[in-house]
C-alpha positions as CSV (number, residue, x, y, z in Angstrom):
1,M,-4.2,-1.9,-22.6
2,A,-2.8,-4.6,-20.5
3,K,-2.4,-3.9,-16.7
4,K,1.0,-2.5,-15.9
5,N,3.0,-4.0,-13.1
6,I,4.7,-1.8,-10.3
7,G,7.4,-3.2,-8.0
8,F,8.1,-1.7,-4.6
9,I,11.6,-2.2,-3.1
10,S,12.6,-1.5,0.4
11,F,14.6,-2.8,3.4
12,R,11.4,-4.2,5.0
13,L,7.8,-4.0,4.0
14,A,6.2,-5.3,7.2
15,G,4.8,-4.0,10.5
16,T,3.8,-0.6,11.6
17,D,6.9,1.6,10.6
18,G,6.0,4.7,8.5
19,V,7.6,3.5,5.3
20,S,5.7,0.0,5.5
21,L,2.5,1.8,6.3
22,E,2.7,4.4,3.5
23,T,3.8,1.7,1.0
24,A,0.6,-0.3,1.8
25,K,-1.5,2.8,1.2
26,W,0.2,3.6,-2.1
27,A,-0.3,0.0,-3.2
28,D,-4.0,0.2,-2.2
29,V,-4.5,3.4,-4.3
30,L,-2.5,2.1,-7.3
31,E,-4.4,-1.3,-7.3
32,G,-7.6,0.8,-7.4
33,L,-6.2,2.7,-10.4
34,G,-5.8,-0.7,-12.3
35,F,-2.2,-1.6,-11.6
36,N,-0.7,-4.9,-10.3
37,C,1.7,-4.3,-7.3
38,Y,4.6,-6.5,-6.3
39,F,7.0,-6.3,-3.4
40,M,10.7,-7.0,-2.7
41,A,12.4,-6.5,0.7
42,G,14.3,-8.1,3.4
43,E,11.2,-8.6,5.6
44,L,7.7,-8.9,4.1
45,D,4.1,-9.3,5.3
46,T,2.8,-8.8,1.8
47,P,0.9,-11.5,-0.4
48,P,3.5,-14.2,-1.0
49,E,2.5,-14.8,-4.6
50,R,3.4,-11.1,-5.3
51,S,6.5,-10.9,-3.2
52,M,10.1,-11.7,-3.4
53,L,12.0,-12.0,-0.1
54,E,15.7,-11.3,-0.2
55,P,17.2,-11.1,3.4
56,K,20.3,-9.1,2.3
57,L,18.0,-6.1,1.6
58,H,17.3,-5.7,5.3
59,F,19.4,-3.3,7.4
60,Q,19.4,-5.9,10.1
61,D,21.1,-8.7,8.1
62,A,24.4,-9.4,9.8
63,E,26.5,-8.7,6.7
64,I,24.8,-5.5,5.9
65,K,25.2,-4.5,9.5
66,E,28.9,-5.1,9.3
67,I,29.2,-3.0,6.1
68,Y,27.1,-0.2,7.8
69,E,29.4,-0.1,11.0
70,G,32.4,0.2,8.8
71,C,31.0,3.2,6.9
72,F,30.5,5.6,9.8
73,D,32.5,7.3,12.5
74,S,35.6,7.2,10.1
75,N,37.0,9.4,7.3
76,A,39.1,6.8,5.6
77,R,37.7,3.8,3.9
78,P,39.7,0.5,4.0
79,A,40.1,-1.3,0.7
80,A,38.5,-4.4,2.1
81,L,35.4,-2.4,3.1
82,T,35.2,-1.1,-0.6
83,S,35.6,-4.6,-1.9
84,H,32.9,-5.9,0.4
85,I,30.4,-3.1,-0.5
86,H,30.9,-3.9,-4.3
87,E,30.6,-7.6,-3.9
88,M,27.2,-7.1,-2.1
89,R,26.3,-4.5,-4.7
90,S,26.8,-7.0,-7.4
91,Y,24.8,-9.7,-5.6
92,L,21.9,-7.4,-4.9
93,K,21.9,-6.0,-8.5
94,A,21.3,-9.5,-9.8
95,K,18.5,-10.0,-7.3
96,I,16.7,-6.8,-8.4
97,N,17.0,-7.7,-12.0
98,E,15.6,-11.1,-11.2
99,F,12.7,-9.3,-9.4
100,I,12.0,-7.1,-12.4
101,K,12.2,-10.1,-14.8
102,T,10.1,-12.5,-12.6
103,F,7.1,-10.1,-12.2
104,E,7.6,-8.3,-15.4
105,I,7.9,-4.9,-13.6
106,D,7.0,-1.8,-15.7
107,L,7.9,0.7,-12.9
108,L,9.9,0.6,-9.7
109,I,9.1,2.5,-6.6
110,P,12.1,2.3,-4.1
111,Q,10.7,3.1,-0.7
112,N,13.4,5.1,1.3
113,A,16.2,2.8,-0.1
114,L,17.6,5.7,-2.1
115,T,17.1,8.1,0.7
116,I,18.6,6.9,4.0
117,P,22.0,4.9,3.9
118,L,21.1,1.9,6.0
119,N,22.1,-0.5,3.3
120,I,24.6,1.2,1.0
121,P,25.1,-1.8,-1.4
122,L,21.3,-1.7,-2.0
123,G,21.4,2.0,-2.9
124,L,24.3,1.5,-5.3
125,A,22.7,-1.6,-6.8
126,L,19.4,0.2,-7.4
127,T,21.2,3.2,-8.9
128,E,23.1,1.0,-11.4
129,V,19.9,-1.1,-12.3
130,I,17.9,2.1,-12.8
131,A,20.6,3.6,-15.1
132,E,21.3,0.4,-17.1
133,T,17.6,-0.6,-17.7
134,Y,16.1,3.0,-17.9
135,I,13.0,1.6,-16.2
136,P,10.6,4.3,-15.0
137,V,11.1,5.0,-11.3
138,I,9.2,6.9,-8.6
139,A,11.7,7.2,-5.7
140,H,9.7,7.7,-2.5
141,H,11.9,9.6,0.0
142,H,11.1,9.6,3.8
143,D,14.2,10.3,5.8
144,F,17.3,11.9,4.1
145,F,20.8,11.1,5.4
146,W,21.4,14.9,6.2
147,E,18.5,14.8,8.7
148,R,20.4,12.5,11.0
149,K,23.4,13.4,12.8
150,R,24.9,9.9,12.9
151,F,25.4,9.8,9.2
152,L,27.4,12.9,8.7
153,R,30.8,11.5,9.7
154,N,31.5,8.8,7.2
155,C,33.9,7.4,4.6
156,V,31.3,6.9,1.8
157,W,30.6,10.5,0.5
158,D,31.2,9.3,-3.0
159,Y,28.4,6.7,-2.6
160,F,26.1,9.3,-1.1
161,N,26.8,11.6,-4.0
162,M,26.0,8.7,-6.4
163,S,22.9,7.2,-4.9
164,Y,21.2,9.3,-2.1
165,P,19.4,10.1,-4.1
166,P,20.6,9.5,-7.7
167,H,20.2,12.3,-10.3
168,L,18.8,10.2,-13.3
169,N,16.3,11.3,-16.0
170,N,14.1,8.3,-15.6
171,I,13.4,8.9,-11.9
172,Q,10.6,11.0,-10.5
173,H,11.3,11.9,-6.9
174,V,8.6,12.2,-4.3
175,V,9.1,13.7,-0.9
176,I,6.8,13.8,2.2
177,N,7.4,17.3,3.3
178,T,8.4,20.8,2.1
179,S,11.7,20.8,3.9
180,G,12.8,17.6,2.0
181,R,11.8,19.2,-1.3
182,N,13.8,22.4,-0.5
183,Q,16.9,20.6,0.7
184,M,17.0,18.1,-2.1
185,A,16.8,21.0,-4.6
186,L,19.5,22.9,-2.7
187,R,21.9,20.0,-2.0
188,R,21.4,17.8,-5.0
189,G,19.9,20.0,-7.7
190,I,16.9,17.7,-8.0
191,S,13.3,18.8,-8.3
192,S,10.6,16.7,-6.6
193,T,6.9,16.2,-6.1
194,L,5.4,16.7,-2.5
195,I,3.1,13.9,-1.6
196,P,2.2,13.8,2.2
197,N,1.4,10.9,4.2
198,V,-2.3,9.9,4.1
199,M,-5.1,8.1,5.8
200,N,-8.4,6.7,4.4
201,F,-10.5,9.6,5.6
202,E,-13.0,8.7,2.9
203,E,-14.1,5.7,4.8
204,G,-12.8,6.4,8.4
205,P,-11.7,3.8,11.1
206,P,-13.7,0.5,11.4
207,P,-16.4,0.6,14.0
208,P,-15.6,-1.0,17.4
209,D,-16.5,-4.7,17.7
210,D,-16.9,-7.1,20.7
211,Y,-13.2,-8.0,20.3
212,I,-12.1,-4.8,21.8
213,K,-14.6,-4.3,24.7
214,N,-12.1,-5.3,27.4
215,V,-9.1,-3.3,26.1
216,R,-8.8,-1.2,29.2
217,Q,-8.9,-4.2,31.6
218,D,-6.5,-6.2,29.3
219,L,-4.0,-3.3,29.1
220,G,-4.3,-2.6,33.0
221,V,-6.1,0.7,32.8
222,E,-8.7,1.2,35.7
223,D,-12.2,2.3,35.1
224,D,-11.6,5.7,36.8
225,E,-8.3,6.5,35.2
226,L,-7.8,8.9,32.3
227,F,-6.4,6.7,29.4
228,I,-3.5,8.9,27.7
229,L,-2.1,7.2,24.7
230,Q,1.4,7.5,23.4
231,P,1.2,5.7,20.0
232,T,4.8,5.5,19.2
233,R,8.0,3.6,19.6
234,V,10.2,4.4,22.5
235,V,12.9,6.4,20.7
236,Q,14.6,9.7,21.8
237,R,13.2,11.8,19.1
238,K,9.6,11.0,20.3
239,G,10.1,13.3,23.4
240,I,8.1,11.0,25.7
241,E,9.5,12.8,28.7
242,H,7.1,15.6,27.8
243,A,4.1,13.3,27.9
244,I,5.2,12.1,31.3
245,E,5.4,15.6,32.6
246,L,2.0,16.4,31.2
247,V,0.4,13.5,33.0
248,A,2.2,14.4,36.3
249,R,1.1,18.1,36.1
250,L,-2.5,17.3,35.3
251,E,-2.8,16.0,38.8
252,R,-5.5,13.6,38.0
253,K,-5.9,9.8,38.1
254,S,-4.2,9.1,34.8
255,V,-2.2,6.4,33.1
256,L,0.2,6.9,30.2
257,V,0.0,3.9,27.9
258,I,3.0,3.6,25.5
259,S,2.1,1.3,22.6
260,H,5.5,0.2,21.1
261,A,8.9,-0.8,22.3
262,S,12.2,0.8,21.1
263,G,12.6,-1.7,18.3
264,D,15.9,-1.6,16.5
265,E,17.2,1.6,18.1
266,G,18.4,0.1,21.4
267,Y,16.9,0.1,24.9
268,E,18.7,2.9,26.7
269,Y,16.2,5.5,26.1
270,Q,13.5,3.1,27.1
271,M,15.2,2.7,30.5
272,R,15.4,6.4,30.7
273,V,11.7,6.8,30.1
274,R,10.8,4.2,32.8
275,E,13.1,5.9,35.4
276,Y,11.7,9.4,34.5
277,A,8.0,8.1,35.0
278,E,9.0,6.8,38.5
279,M,10.8,10.1,39.3
280,M,7.6,12.1,38.3
281,N,5.5,9.6,40.3
282,I,3.2,8.6,37.4
283,R,1.9,5.4,36.1
284,A,3.3,4.6,32.7
285,I,2.7,1.2,31.2
286,F,4.4,-0.4,28.3
287,V,2.0,-2.6,26.3
288,D,4.1,-3.5,23.2
289,Q,3.8,-7.2,24.1
290,L,0.1,-6.9,23.6
291,I,0.0,-4.8,20.5
292,R,0.9,-6.4,17.1
293,E,0.1,-6.0,13.4
294,E,-2.7,-8.5,13.7
295,R,-5.0,-9.7,16.5
296,G,-4.1,-13.0,18.2
297,T,-3.0,-14.3,21.6
298,T,0.3,-14.2,23.4
299,P,2.1,-17.5,24.3
300,D,0.6,-17.3,27.7
301,G,-2.9,-16.8,26.4
302,R,-3.4,-13.1,26.7
303,K,-5.4,-11.3,23.9
304,V,-3.3,-9.4,21.4
305,Y,-4.6,-6.1,19.9
306,T,-3.8,-4.0,16.9
307,L,-3.1,-0.2,17.5
308,E,-6.4,0.5,15.8
309,D,-8.1,-1.5,18.5
310,I,-6.4,0.8,21.2
311,Y,-7.3,4.2,19.8
312,P,-11.0,4.2,20.4
313,H,-10.4,3.8,24.1
314,A,-8.0,6.7,24.5
315,D,-9.2,9.9,26.2
316,L,-6.1,11.9,24.9
317,V,-3.4,11.2,22.4
318,T,0.1,12.6,23.2
319,Y,2.5,13.3,20.3
320,P,5.4,15.4,21.8
321,S,7.9,14.4,19.0
322,L,11.0,16.5,18.5
323,I,11.6,15.4,15.0
324,E,9.4,13.8,12.5
325,G,9.5,13.2,8.7
326,F,5.8,13.9,8.6
327,G,3.6,12.6,11.4
328,N,1.7,9.3,11.1
329,A,0.5,9.3,14.6
330,F,-0.9,12.8,14.2
331,L,-3.1,11.5,11.2
332,E,-4.1,8.4,13.1
333,A,-5.4,10.5,16.1
334,I,-7.5,12.8,14.0
335,W,-8.7,9.8,11.9
336,F,-10.1,8.3,15.2
337,R,-11.3,11.8,16.2
338,K,-9.4,12.0,19.4
339,P,-8.0,15.2,21.0
340,I,-4.2,15.3,20.7
341,L,-1.3,17.2,22.2
342,V,1.3,18.0,19.6
343,N,4.7,19.5,19.9
344,N,5.4,22.2,17.3
345,Y,8.2,20.2,15.6
346,S,9.5,21.7,12.4
347,I,7.4,19.7,9.8
348,Y,4.2,20.2,11.7
349,S,5.0,23.9,12.0
350,T,5.6,24.4,8.2
351,D,3.3,21.7,6.6
352,I,0.6,20.7,8.9
353,R,-0.1,23.5,11.3
354,P,-1.1,26.1,8.6
355,K,-4.0,23.9,7.6
356,G,-5.9,25.0,10.7
357,F,-6.0,21.9,12.8
358,Q,-7.3,22.4,16.4
359,V,-5.0,20.7,18.8
360,I,-3.3,21.2,22.2
361,E,0.1,22.6,21.3
362,M,3.4,22.7,23.0
363,D,6.7,24.3,21.9
364,N,9.4,22.0,23.0
365,F,8.3,22.2,26.7
366,I,5.2,21.8,28.7
367,S,3.9,25.2,29.9
368,S,1.2,26.3,32.2
369,Q,-0.9,27.1,29.2
370,T,-0.5,23.6,27.9
371,I,-1.8,22.2,31.1
372,L,-4.8,24.6,31.1
373,E,-5.8,23.8,27.5
374,T,-5.4,20.1,28.2
375,Q,-7.7,20.4,31.3
376,Q,-10.2,22.4,29.2
377,V,-10.4,19.7,26.5
378,L,-10.7,16.9,29.1
379,D,-13.4,18.7,31.0
380,N,-15.6,19.7,28.1
381,P,-16.6,16.8,25.8
382,E,-18.4,19.1,23.4
383,L,-15.3,21.1,22.8
384,A,-13.3,17.9,22.2
385,K,-15.9,16.6,19.9
386,A,-16.0,19.9,17.9
387,M,-12.3,20.0,17.7
388,A,-12.2,16.4,16.4
389,E,-14.8,17.0,13.8
390,T,-13.0,20.0,12.5
391,N,-9.7,18.1,12.3
392,Y,-11.4,15.1,10.4
393,E,-12.7,17.5,7.8
394,L,-9.3,19.0,7.4
395,G,-7.7,15.5,7.1
396,L,-10.3,14.5,4.5
397,Q,-9.4,17.8,2.6
398,H,-5.6,17.5,2.7
399,Y,-4.5,14.0,3.7
400,S,-7.1,11.6,2.1
401,F,-6.7,8.7,-0.3
402,R,-8.3,11.0,-2.9
403,V,-5.5,13.4,-2.5
404,L,-2.9,10.6,-2.8
405,E,-4.6,9.2,-6.0
406,N,-4.7,12.7,-7.7
407,Q,-1.0,13.2,-7.0
408,L,0.0,9.7,-8.1
409,R,-2.0,10.2,-11.3
410,A,0.2,13.4,-12.1
411,V,3.4,11.4,-11.4
412,L,2.4,8.5,-13.5
413,T,1.3,10.8,-16.2
414,H,4.9,12.2,-16.4
415,H,6.2,8.6,-17.1
416,W,3.3,7.2,-19.3
417,G,1.1,10.0,-20.4
418,D,-2.7,9.6,-20.1
419,L,-3.4,6.0,-19.3
420,K,-7.1,6.5,-18.9
421,L,-6.7,5.1,-15.4
422,N,-9.5,3.6,-13.3
423,C,-11.3,6.0,-10.8
424,T,-11.6,4.9,-7.1
425,S,-14.5,7.2,-6.5
């Protein structure tokens, strides 16, 4: 049987956001199963020979942003906005059909494009292409519109009902947490398959090399300081104030290293974090200018690292998020065998915590018990190591590439039956 071609479509497939990271993992596993993977987005860092760049897919495109801004905080939709949406829908529909034809796509995997309404013309275009071609589809859902307050007052409920997500027979829906599965069934009458985010626990992280030997010095961490890593963007739902409070109350010489900037969600919260760190009299350093997707150098000649280069040097990872679709940073921390502080956010509480992971927990605030447990872990390397090994084994059991492979096999079998797929083991 000839290899089948799978096409991923999203707003962007580049960088270290959760959707891009999970898409890359899915592509790795699918390639291992014997498929060819192709990519279409408004921003790409995928192989050029297998990619189609279309800037109008990106939610940061000026015209798409104009449409987005007109759709929310209003109950009435101007006729001109309706016309603009459908003009763009028609344009994107032609581009999606071109992608399918150019790469002879046998199955589409929209990544969050039928889930969160950042580009409504794209959602409508995808829905119509899927309905008209009857192409097999796996719709991978990360962040539903009903999970974000900013989407709930709008003038596009008819489009939401049509495309977020669409209820079509040729779509297999995949969610990343049980809440998404329950809510989609309740709100849309659509059943789905739960496939959580994963890491390559079969292989583990790459061993440290000479390139990273000066990470602490290059980031500005002193030799006698505790290196506490906050490996997220600076956005409000990450709860970074709690990490700052933890560092302050440890009363040890420590530095909080914050890996990423706020990105496309504005800088007001980042200013708040800086001010709060000063108020709490702790050292917080923002190193986003030195952390990129690939190693390199800055314009002024400083060494650039990846986030994977940073993790091995951390003494503790903080993950005090208030809301997460799943928790990539949690998986990364246990992949690198690091002790981690985790807030008991809803998806962690329902999907991850019952697996038995050994972490320092907080429940929306830093308590005296949280401080005590953190001190015990930091003072007892053998305890920290035992916790890390337990967590790694649980990650291998529940969130590995093998788990992803098995679940993708089941979803693909629904569309195509038994394809006698390759085995990655």
